[in-house]
Backbone bond lengths (Angstrom), bond angles and torsions (degrees), N, CA, C in turn:
res aa  C-N    CA-C-N  psi(-1)  N-CA   C-N-CA  omega(-1)  CA-C   N-CA-C  phi
1 M - - - 1.442 - - 1.522 108.44 -
2 S 1.295 116.80 100.30 1.453 119.72 -178.19 1.525 110.51 -94.65
3 L 1.287 114.49 152.99 1.462 120.23 180.00 1.525 110.79 -65.19
4 D 1.334 116.38 -37.72 1.471 120.30 178.92 1.524 111.30 -61.22
5 R 1.324 115.53 -42.73 1.471 119.34 -178.84 1.532 110.63 -66.26
6 E 1.326 116.94 -42.46 1.455 120.41 178.57 1.526 111.03 -63.88
7 W 1.326 117.17 -41.32 1.453 121.16 178.61 1.524 110.72 -63.39
8 Q 1.319 115.92 -41.02 1.464 121.10 179.13 1.537 109.92 -64.36
9 R 1.329 118.18 -42.48 1.467 121.54 177.84 1.524 110.32 -62.68
10 Y 1.334 116.30 -39.38 1.461 120.12 179.16 1.525 110.46 -64.06
11 L 1.321 116.80 -44.47 1.456 121.16 -179.17 1.526 111.63 -64.41
12 L 1.312 116.32 -33.08 1.461 120.30 -179.54 1.526 112.25 -89.28
13 N 1.337 117.00 3.24 1.466 123.32 179.96 1.519 112.45 60.40
14 E 1.335 117.88 26.76 1.455 120.32 178.31 1.518 111.93 -75.96
15 S 1.321 116.46 -27.13 1.457 119.22 -176.72 1.523 112.13 -81.31
16 I 1.324 117.55 -13.69 1.458 121.43 -179.20 1.522 108.80 -87.90
17 E 1.327 115.64 123.61 1.453 119.77 177.99 1.524 108.75 -78.89
18 K 1.313 115.83 123.75 1.454 120.52 -177.67 1.516 108.96 -99.42
19 D 1.312 115.81 136.91 1.446 120.03 175.41 1.523 108.94 -112.86
20 V 1.300 116.13 -179.86 1.457 121.27 -174.84 1.530 111.65 -62.36
21 F 1.339 117.18 -29.98 1.458 120.15 -178.43 1.531 112.19 -67.95
22 V 1.319 116.89 -31.49 1.471 120.50 176.80 1.524 109.85 -65.63
23 Y 1.327 115.82 -43.03 1.463 119.90 179.87 1.528 111.49 -67.63
24 I 1.320 116.61 -39.78 1.466 120.14 178.56 1.524 110.01 -64.26
25 Q 1.323 116.84 -42.94 1.461 119.71 179.66 1.524 111.00 -63.10
26 G 1.325 117.29 -41.77 1.465 120.79 177.64 1.508 111.72 -61.78
27 L 1.321 115.59 -42.55 1.459 120.46 178.54 1.527 110.85 -63.72
28 Q 1.331 116.21 -41.43 1.462 120.75 179.41 1.527 110.78 -63.83
29 E 1.316 117.32 -40.70 1.466 120.45 178.77 1.526 111.33 -64.55
30 I 1.319 116.17 -39.44 1.472 119.91 179.08 1.527 110.14 -64.60
31 V 1.322 116.71 -46.45 1.472 120.60 -178.72 1.527 110.11 -63.72
32 N 1.331 116.86 -39.52 1.467 119.72 -179.31 1.525 112.99 -67.68
33 Q 1.322 117.51 -24.68 1.470 120.55 -179.06 1.520 113.00 -84.55
34 I 1.315 117.28 -14.83 1.464 120.42 -179.15 1.527 109.16 -75.81
35 K 1.302 116.03 131.28 1.470 122.16 178.64 1.532 108.35 -104.78
36 P 1.336 116.54 111.47 1.466 119.11 -178.64 1.528 111.65 -69.66
37 K 1.330 114.35 144.17 1.465 119.85 -179.98 1.526 111.61 -104.61
38 T 1.323 116.29 -19.47 1.462 120.02 -179.89 1.528 108.89 -130.03
39 M 1.315 115.96 166.86 1.461 120.91 177.51 1.528 110.64 -64.46
40 T 1.327 117.08 -35.52 1.461 120.97 178.74 1.523 110.17 -62.26
41 E 1.316 116.14 -45.45 1.467 120.18 178.17 1.527 110.97 -63.27
42 K 1.329 116.23 -38.78 1.463 120.36 -179.91 1.534 110.08 -63.90
43 R 1.331 116.55 -42.89 1.467 120.19 178.29 1.526 110.91 -64.32
44 R 1.320 116.29 -41.48 1.470 119.80 179.30 1.523 111.13 -63.63
45 L 1.318 117.27 -40.92 1.462 120.65 178.17 1.530 111.27 -67.06
46 T 1.313 116.69 -37.37 1.462 120.52 176.29 1.523 110.15 -63.00
47 L 1.316 116.10 -43.86 1.457 121.09 178.12 1.535 110.49 -64.15
48 A 1.322 116.93 -42.12 1.465 120.85 178.27 1.527 110.76 -62.36
49 T 1.321 117.50 -39.90 1.462 121.87 177.94 1.527 110.59 -63.69
50 Q 1.328 116.43 -42.01 1.470 120.39 177.54 1.528 110.78 -64.11
51 H 1.316 117.21 -40.39 1.465 121.14 179.06 1.529 110.78 -64.86
52 I 1.307 116.40 -39.15 1.467 119.98 178.29 1.529 110.33 -64.55
53 A 1.327 116.84 -40.45 1.464 120.29 177.74 1.528 110.31 -62.47
54 E 1.326 117.26 -40.99 1.467 120.71 177.43 1.528 111.14 -65.86
55 M 1.325 116.71 -39.46 1.459 120.17 177.64 1.530 110.46 -61.49
56 K 1.330 116.99 -40.01 1.459 120.78 177.95 1.524 110.98 -61.49
57 K 1.337 116.16 -44.54 1.462 120.44 179.42 1.525 110.83 -60.54
58 H 1.325 115.82 -48.61 1.459 120.06 -178.62 1.526 111.05 -65.34
59 A 1.316 117.25 -38.77 1.466 120.44 178.88 1.525 110.61 -64.55
60 R 1.350 116.84 -40.28 1.466 120.26 177.36 1.524 110.98 -63.21
61 R 1.335 115.85 -43.33 1.466 119.90 178.11 1.524 111.04 -61.79
62 M 1.338 115.84 -44.21 1.466 119.38 178.88 1.522 110.96 -63.00
63 Q 1.321 117.14 -41.91 1.457 120.53 -179.99 1.523 110.72 -64.37
64 N 1.318 117.44 -41.56 1.464 120.77 176.74 1.523 110.91 -61.90
65 R 1.313 115.82 -42.07 1.472 120.43 178.85 1.526 110.75 -65.03
66 I 1.317 117.26 -42.31 1.461 121.38 178.09 1.522 110.14 -61.87
67 D 1.333 117.21 -44.72 1.463 120.98 178.88 1.524 110.92 -60.34
68 L 1.327 116.65 -43.42 1.456 121.23 179.13 1.528 110.96 -62.85
69 L 1.330 116.52 -45.07 1.459 120.52 -179.88 1.527 111.42 -66.28
70 Q 1.329 118.00 -36.76 1.461 120.55 176.88 1.519 110.95 -65.04
71 E 1.320 116.54 -39.60 1.460 120.20 178.06 1.528 110.52 -64.78
72 K 1.333 117.44 -42.86 1.460 120.85 177.15 1.523 111.12 -62.54
73 L 1.332 116.38 -40.42 1.457 120.64 178.15 1.528 110.70 -62.65
74 N 1.330 116.89 -42.75 1.463 120.29 178.08 1.518 111.17 -61.19
75 I 1.320 116.82 -41.93 1.468 120.84 178.90 1.521 110.13 -63.20
76 L 1.327 116.92 -44.50 1.462 120.48 179.03 1.524 111.83 -63.59
77 E 1.339 117.00 -41.48 1.458 120.14 178.62 1.520 111.47 -65.35
78 E 1.334 117.01 -39.34 1.463 120.12 177.00 1.522 110.53 -64.08
79 A 1.325 117.40 -42.02 1.464 121.03 178.59 1.524 110.32 -64.34
80 L 1.319 117.12 -40.05 1.460 121.38 178.50 1.523 110.57 -64.22
81 N 1.331 117.28 -43.08 1.456 120.94 178.68 1.517 111.41 -64.56
82 E 1.315 117.72 -37.48 1.464 121.33 178.30 1.525 110.18 -66.49
83 N 1.321 117.15 -39.89 1.463 120.77 178.74 1.521 111.47 -67.75
84 E 1.315 118.21 -34.93 1.467 121.50 178.97 1.518 110.90 -69.87
85 E 1.322 116.97 -32.59 1.458 120.50 -178.78 1.513 111.83 -72.67
86 I 1.312 117.46 -23.38 1.477 120.87 -177.30 1.498 111.13 -78.18
């Protein structure tokens, strides 16, 4: 493990774990920076913005569900370990 390699990974953002929210935020920033030239483009960007908002909602719901399921799994594993110890 060399310092140069770790520094290079840091600079390339390889060491940072990216989740769906990072990608959604990047997509939202890109869409917000686009300047429409026609009404059709403006409508498409509005629709894209609405879709991104829906993706955020669904991603939050999925993340909440995953957190809940992980907590239930931890409880079950703890109960299983307690039963094995008896």
